[in-house]
N, C-alpha and C positions, 0 to 999 in steps of 0.2 A: 596333285601333280599329274599331268597327262603323260601317258607312255608314248613311245615312238610311233606305234601303229595309229594312235589317236591323232597325233600331229600330222602324219602322212595323209590320213583320211580328210582332215580339214584342208590341207593344202590341195589335195586332189579335188575336193568339192569346190574350192575357190577357183580352181582352174576350169573345171568342167561345167559348172553351173552357167556362167555366161555363154559358153559355147552351145549348151543345150537350149537355152532361151532363144538364141539367135537361130538355131536350126529349127526350132518349133514355130518360127514365123512371127515372132514378136517384132512388129514394125509399126512405127508411129507415122501416119500419113499427114503431111502438112502442105498447105498452100500459102506461098509467099504472096501477099496481096499488096498492091500499090494503088493509091488513089491520087490522081493528079487534078488540080484545079485549073482549068482553062476557061472558066465561065466569064472572065472579064472583071470580076470583083471578089472580095473576100466572102466566103460562105460561112454559115454558122450552123450549129447543131447537126453536124454530119453524122449520119448513122448508116451503117452497112449491115443489113440483115441477111443471114445465110442460114442453111438448115441447122436448127437447134441453138443458135447463138447470134450475137451481133457485136460490133465494135464501132467506135466513132471518135470524134474529136469535137471540142467546143467550137473551134473555128479553123479555117484553112485559107490562108492568104492566096491571092491569085498567083499562079505559077508555082505554088508549093506542092510538095509530095507528102503523102502520109503512108507509112509502111506498117503492115500488121501481118502477123503469122497466124493463120487459122487452121483448125482441125475440124474436118467435116464429120458430123454425126447425123446420119440420116440423109435423105434425098429431098431436094426442093429447089425453088427459085431463089435467086439472089435479088435483093432490092436495095436501092440507094435512096436515102431521104436526106434532104438538107433544106436550109433556108438560104435563098439567094440574097445577094447584096441589096436588092430592092425590097426585101421582106417577103417575097413570094415563096411559099413552100413548094418544093419540087419532090416528085417521086419518080424514079426510073427503074424499070424492071430489067434485070440482067439475065444471064444464062442460068439454066438449071444445073445444079451441082449434085454430086453423088458421093456418098460415103466411100472412103478408101481412095478417092482421087487425090493426086498430089501434083505439085508443080508450081506454076506462077499464074497470077491473074492480075492484069493491068486494067484499071478503070480510069477513063479520061472523062472528066465532067466538062461539058461544053455549054455555051450560052443557050438560053431559051429552054432550059430543062432537059437538054439532050445529053446523051453519054455514049461513049464507045467502049466496048469490052473486048479485051484481048486475052482470051484464056489459052494458056499453054499448059494443059493438064493431061494427066494420064487418062486413058479411056475409062469409061464407066464400066463397072463389073456387073 
């Protein structure tokens, strides 16, 4: 059986530990990413490569959006790869991303293997 001092210490620890972790700078940086297909046809094998990871979808119909939340580990360029509706493989280079950036990134895929990138990100450290 625990005495009252032990119970008080546990309660105090449960209250102070989250506050200490927050004060110590524990913060998870995320980028909300959206890919929009304006190519004129359904695309297949969509892959978005970013520093240290990637995400994708088997297909994305014309006019559709794909949302994904990423966490950047390291610095480097973003690349988008996909197969267009005519079977041609496309690769588009995007902006350079850096660890600890956060915010939003909009990727609009256009006809003829082109894309527009709209980064709304915190500055690089």
